[in-house]
N, C-alpha and C positions, 0 to 999 in steps of 0.2 A: 295578794291579788289572784282572782280566779284564773284557771288555765285558758279559757277562751278569751279573757281580757288581755292576758299576757300574749296570747297568740295573735290578737289583733294589733296590739302595740308593736310587736316586732315585724309583723307584715307591713305595717306603715313605714318602717325604716327601709324595708326592701323596696317599697314603692318608689322612693326618691331615686334609688339607683336604677330602677327600672325605666323612669323617664328619660328619653334621649338615648336609649341604648336598645338592645334587642328585646326589651319587654319580656317575652316568655321564653327566651332561649335557654340560658343557663341559670335562671333564677327560680326560686319557688313560685308555684302558681298562686295567684291571688286567691283569697278566700272568698267564695260566693255563698249565698243561700243555696243549699243543696237542691232546694226545689226548682231554683231557676235553672239548673242544669238540665232538667227534664221538661221545662216548659215548651209548649208548642212553638216551634221557631216562626218568627216572621222574617222573611229573608231581606236583610239589609244589602245582601250581595251574595256572590257565589265565588268559591275557589276551586277550580276544576270540578264545577257542577255541585260541590258541597255548600249548602247554605250557610250563611253567617246569620245567626239570630239577632234580630233587633233587641229582644229581651236581654241577651247577653251583653251586647253593646251598651245598652242603657245602664245595666247592672254596674258594668266597669266604670262608666262615666260618674255614676252615683257614688261608687266606692272612692275614686279619686277625688271627687268633690268634697266628700266627708273627710278624707285624709287631709286635703288641702286646707279646709277650715280648721281641723285640729292642729296642723302645723302653724298656720299664720293667724288664726283668730279672725279671719276675714272670709268672705264669699268670693268665689271666683268672679272675675270680671268677664265680660263677653269674649274678649280677646284671649285671655288665659284659658277660658273653656274650649275655644276653638283649637288651641295648641293641643289640648288633652284629647279632644275628639279626633284629631288627626292622628295622635300616637296610639289611641285605642284601636283605631281601624287598622293601622299597621300591625299592632300587636296581634289582633285577631286573625289577620291574613297570615301572619308568621305562624301562629298557633296552628292554624288549619293545615299549613304546608308541612309542618313538623310532624303533626299527627298523621297525616297521609304518608309521609315518608317512613315513619316509624312502623305503620301498618304494612307498608310495602316490604319493609326489610323484616317483618315478623318480629319486632322487638317487644318483648312482654316483660313483666315482673311477676315472679312466683311468689306465692305466700311465704315460702321459706326465706326468700330474699328480704321480704318485708319484716319478717320476724327478726332477722339478723340485724336490720337497720335500727330496730328498736331495743333488742335484747342482747345483741352480740358483744363481742369483746371491744369493738370500736363502734359504738352507736352513732347514728348519723347526727351531724351538727344540730339538725333541727330538733332532735330529741334533747339535746344538751340545752338548746336554746329555750325550749318551753318547759322543761322539767328540772333545771338545775337548782340546787341549793344556793345559799349565799356563798358558800365555799368553792362553788364551781362544780361539785359533784352532782351526779344525777339522783334524783329522789325516786327510788323504786316504787315506793308506796303510791305516789302521785301517778306514775306511769301505769301501775296495775289498776288504780281506781278508774283511770279514764280509758285505757286502751284494753285492759285485760278483763274487765267486768262484762257480765252478760248483757247488760243494757248498753247498746251501741248508740251512744249519744251523738248529737251534732258535732260536738267537739272531736269525738273519735272518728267520725266519718271525715270531717274536714282534714284532719291530720293524715289519715290513711290516703286520702286523696293526693295531698301534698307529697307524701313520701313516695308513693307509686309513680306520680309524675316526675319527681326529681330523679328517681332511680332510672326511669325510661329515658329521660332526656340525657342522663349521664352516659347511658349506654349508646345512644345515638351520637353524642359528641365524641366518645371514645372511638366509634366506628369511623367517623368522618376524619378525625385527626390522627388515625392510627399510624399513617404513613410519614407523619411529621415528626422530625427528630431534632433535638438540640444535642449537638455532638460535644464531646469533652473539649474540643479545640474552640468550639463556639463559647463555651463557658470561660476557658482561659483567655481568649480575645477580648471578652467583655471584662474580665477581671483586670486585664492589663490596661484596657481603655479607661476604666473608672479610676485607676491609680497612677495614671502617667500625667507628668507635668512638664512644661517646657519654658525655658527662658529664650528670648529671641529679640533681635533688633530688625527693624524694617523700614523700608521707604514706600510710601503709598502714593500712587499716581491716579487720582480721580479721573474717570472717563469724561466727565463734564468739563474738563478743562480744555478739551478740543473744541475750538470755536466752530460755530455753524459755517463760517466761511471757508473752514478747511475741508469740509465734506461735500460730496456731490451725490445726489440720489436721484436716480432717473425712474421713469415709469416702468421700464422693464425690470429694475431692481426690485420694485414693490411687487409686481406680478410674480416675479420668480420666488420671492419670499412667501408669498400667499400660496402658491402651488406646492411649494416644499413643506409648508407647515399648516396645512389646512385644517389638521386635527385641533389645532389651537383655537380655531374659530367655529368649532362644532358647538352647537348650543341646544339646550333643552326646549321644549315648547315655550314660547314667549307670547306676551300679551301687551297690547297697547290699549289704554282706557282713559277715560275722563271721569272726574268726580266733583262733587260739590260738599261742602262741609256745613256742619251746624254745630257751633260751639256749646260745650258744656263747662266752660271755665266759670268760676264765680263771678257774678255780676257785682257792681257796687253795692246794690241793695242786699245781695247775699252776704258780703263782707260786713256791711253795717249791722245785719241781723245777728252775726256771729259775735261781733263786738259787744252788742246789746246784751247777748246771753252770757258772755264772760263778765261783763259789768254787774250784771244781776246777781252773779255769784260771790261778789266781794264780801258782803257781809257774813255769809255762811262760811266763807273761807276764813275770815278773821276769827270767827267763833269756833272753828273746828279745833277739837283737841288732839286728834290724829291726823296730822297733815297728809301722811302717806296714804292713808285709807281714803282720805277725802279726794286726793287727786286720782286715785283709781276709780272711785265711784263716778267721778265726773268725767272719766275717760280723757284726762289731760294727755296731750301729745308730749309733754315734757315730764319725764319720771322724777320722782323724789330723790334727792341726793343729800344725805344727811351728813354733810361735812361743812366745816369752816372754811371761808375763802377770804384772802386779803382784800381789803377794799380797793387797793391799787390794782388788783387783777381782775376786778369784776368788768366784764365786757361792757362797751358803751351803751348797748341797747337796754342792759338792766340797771343802769345808773339810778333810775328813780327810786330803787329800793333803799339807796343810801340816805334819801330824805324823809323816810318814814320811821316812826317808832317801833320798837319790838312789840309784835303782835298786831301791827297795822298792816293794811294792804294797799298797794299803789292803785292809781288810777289805771286804766286800760292802756297797754302799750301796744302799738302797731309794729310788729316784728316783720312786716313785708309779706311773709307767707303765712302768718299766724297772728292771732290776737292773744295777749296775756296779761295777767295781774300777778304781782310778786308779793309774797308775805315775808316780812322779816321776822325770823323766828328767835334769834339770839345774837347777842353781841359779846366779844371778848377781846379787849384791846383794839387792834386795828383789823380785826377779822369779824366777819358776820356769817351767820347761817341764814339761808332763805329757802323758800320753796316757790316754784313756778307753775301756775295753772294756765295752760295754753290750749287753744283750739285752732286747727288748720282752717284757713280759709278754703272753703269748697262750695261748689254749687249745691244749692239747696234743692230738695226733691222737685219743687215746683219748676225750677230752672231746666233741670234735666228733662222733666216731663214735657216742657214746652218745646225744647230743641227736638225731643223724640216726635212729638206731634207734628212739628213742621217738617221734619224729615220724612215721616210717613205721607203727609200731604203732598210734598214734592214727588216722591216715588210714585204715588198714585197718578198724578197728573202727567208726570213725565212718561209714564207707561201707557195710560189710557186715553189721554186727551190731547196731548201735544208732544212734540219732541223734547228730548233731554235739554237741548241748548235752548229752545224757546221757553220752557218752563223755567229755566235757570235765569234767563233775561227777565221774564215777568217777575220773578221773586227777588231780583236784585242780587243774585249769587254769583260768585266768581267761579268759572269752570277751569279746573287745572287738569293737566295731563300727567299720566304715570306710565312707567314701563315696568314690567315684571317678568320673571323667568320662573318656570315651573320647578318646584323643589327649593326655592330661595325665597324665604318669607320676608326679606328686606326689599321693599318696593320703592324704587327711586321715585321721589316726589310725594311719598305717602308715609314711608317708614316701615317698620316691622308690623305685619298684619297677616296672620294665618287666615282670618276670615276672608280677607280680600282674595288670598291666594286660592282658598277653596272655591270661592265664587268664580274666579277665572278658569279653574280647572274644568268646572261643571256647565258653565255658561256657554251660549252661543254668541257669535257676533251680533251686536245690537241689543243684547239683553241688559236689562237694568236691575241692579241688586236691590234687595230690601235694605233699609238703613242698618249699617253696621256700627256698632259702639265701639269706639277706640278710647284711649286714655282720657282725651280732652274734648272729644267731639263725636258726632255721628257723622258718617259719610254715606253718600249714595253714589254707586259707581255705574258706569256704562261701559261695557266692553266693546271697544272699537274694532280691534284686530287680534285675531288669534293666529300666530305663525308656528307651523309644525316644526319639530325638532329637525335639525340638519346643519348644513355649513352656512354660515352667514355670508351674504354676497360680498364680493370684492369691494364694491363702492361703499357698502356700509361700514367695512372695517378699514377702509384705506387710511384714515387718519391714525389709527392705532398701529398699522403696519409701517406707516412712514416714521413714527416715533421709534419703533423697534429696529428698523433698518438704519436709521440715523445712530442709534445707540450701538449697534453692532459695528458700524463704520468707525465711530469714535473709538470703540475697543481696539479694532484693528490698527487705527493710527497711533493709539496710545503704545501699544505692544511694539509696533515697528520703531516708534521714537525711542523707546527705552532700549530696545536691542542695538540700535545704532549708538547710544551713549555708553552701552556696557561693553562695546567692542573694544574700547580703549581705556575702560575704567572698570576692572575686574572687582575691585573691593566696594563694599557698601560705603565707605568714607569718600572714595573717589567718585562713585556715582552721586553722592550728595553734593559734592562740590560741582560736578558737571551739571546737575539738574537744578542746583540751588533749592533743594528740598531738605528738610531736617530728618535726620535718622531718629526714629522713635523706638522705645524699648517697652517690653512687658515682660513681667514675672509671673510664674505660677500659673500659666494657661492650662487648663485642664483638657485632656484629649476629648472628653465628652462635651466640651462647650461648643457653641455655634456662633458666639459673638466675640469679636476682638474689640476690647475697650478703646473707644475713641474712633473705630473704623466701621462698627456695625456688624451686621450679621454676614458672617463669611465662613460657613462650614467647609467649603472646598479648601480654602487657604489653610484652615487648621488641620485638616486632613493631610495636606502636603507638608506641613511643618513636622508632624509626627512620622512622616515617611523619610525624613532626612536624618542625617548623622550630626552629632554634636561637632560644631566648628564649620559645618558645611554651609555654603552661600548658594542660594537657589538661582535659577534663572528667572525669566519673567513668569509669574504666576497670575493667572487671569481670575479675579474675583468677581463678585456680583455688581459692585458699584465702582471698582478700580483695580488697577493692576498692582502687583507688589513685588519687590525684590526682598528676600528674607535670609538673614543669617542666624542659624540657631546657635546660641551661646551655651545652653545647658538643657540637658534631657534627664529626667528622672523617671524610670520605669521600675515597676516592682519585680522582685525575684519570683519566678513562677512557683518555686518551692514553698512560698509563703502562704499560698492558696490552700486553706484548710477545708476540711470536708463540709463543715457547716456553712461557710460562706459560699462554697461551690454549689451546695444544694439550693441555697437561697437564690443565687443567680440563675441557675438552672430553671427553677420554678418560674422566676420572672420572665425569663426568655420564652419558656413554653407558653406561659399565659399570653404574651404578645403575639407569638407566631400563631397560636390557636385562634386567638380573637380576631386577628386579621383575616386567617384563613376562613374561619367560620362566617365572618361578615360578608366576604366575597361569595362564599357558598350559598348563603341565604339569598343574596341579591340575584344570583344566577338562577336559584330555584324560583324566585318571584318571576324573573324574565321569561322562564319557560312555561310558567303556569297560565291558565286561562282564568283571569280574574275579572269580575263583573262588579262594578260599584253602582248600587242603587241609592246611594244616600241622598242624592240630590231630589229624587222623587219621593223616597219613603220619608225622609225627614222634613221635607217641605210641609 
């Protein structure tokens, strides 16, 4: 494989790590056409006055699109593309901020540092990645051929750009995290946590056992809770909107066409000598499986294959979501081998085109000729309402849609979107209301507050009831008798666990258990969904002297990565908050 081909393949792997994370922060830069780096920028936006080039944005989208197709064998849907577009914008903003910060700090990479990364005693992992032999060692002749020759090829330029950027970012990362430390005690605590186990018995008192009639909630209780916990009801910018849908699900005619197509392949399937190759050529959604199956174990849907002779193909079988024909390949005793040619039921291009045309027509008239509601009534469409919050692509009433979220972010109240293509429909959306970020009004969250206050009062009542019972019943058995509740037990609970089997997620209770001594009975412990009284019957903790250097280094590395990643994430978000960022995508990309 050529070095450039290997280079692109490996960068494709990095790409999937990049999505959903910091993009450009601590990974290798994506490889672009070097000419694109010097192309005249067309401002898609600015970061502290520095333009973000449309060409660079478009190059990244195209790179992601190509990688997606290589990985999945399919083209991006409109919704998937919207997710990538949002990520690319965030990556470019982050990249600009990082470049500005590195320039501000005077972080550079010398030629000698670059040479050390290539030819030094400890070459950079990228060099190992691109120039490794089969045995894992670096091929010096390949390195010299690409990086040491007088002809500075595109491969060499791309690799140098990556190495310089990676080294520069490493320096920035080290500068930012220089004050962060993982102490020896942190490592020891983590080692003990990972290797500590408990055996214990407990009685659980669910909070929901306190009846509604046993608690009282006044308006002053609700308002006091709201005033004390306003931060819980702080929200990002939110949106209220209406939408109409145009289905792209397969019609009865589409399914009938697909059934006919599968039926027309029966004779060719029967005559095929290489069944596996035939299924691949015909793009069957069921892969070839060259095994014998007992007749008694064949699924009911495939039963028609039992009634045909070897070499014959069944009539078309409707499998609900697909159409299929099955060829019996061989028989031995009570077992048979068969192959399934299937096609998914999906909308034909004409059906999708009709839906798109109807959506376009609706959007035009709802914008130019009449109101959204009037046009929906004229077209016989149902208007539905949705609520969304900035930064959360899940939209109540619509599902996950980055396209819709992008529209809300850029639109003004009253704006109507172009048709947005989702998985099984086109939608046209009208933004009704955009609410700025801030605290939600008391009346809007009153119902939520009432639930929380009731839960808190149930918790208080539960704890008080247990304390009264424990006053004269010190042991777990006596408390069990007084409360008519069963004592439950659990073995081998790891200190790193967050779940108690049969009780659910209770990290606080688990932490309390490991702070107790063997044989000790707790007081009332307040969990997330219930109160507990616990007796520790056994504790296993590791001898600190058994922590060897290799394990300690592994733990230290893991903890440092966690601490650094968390800190860097916060640092980058703060950098964005302080920056002047202008987003022109709505105007430029329209």
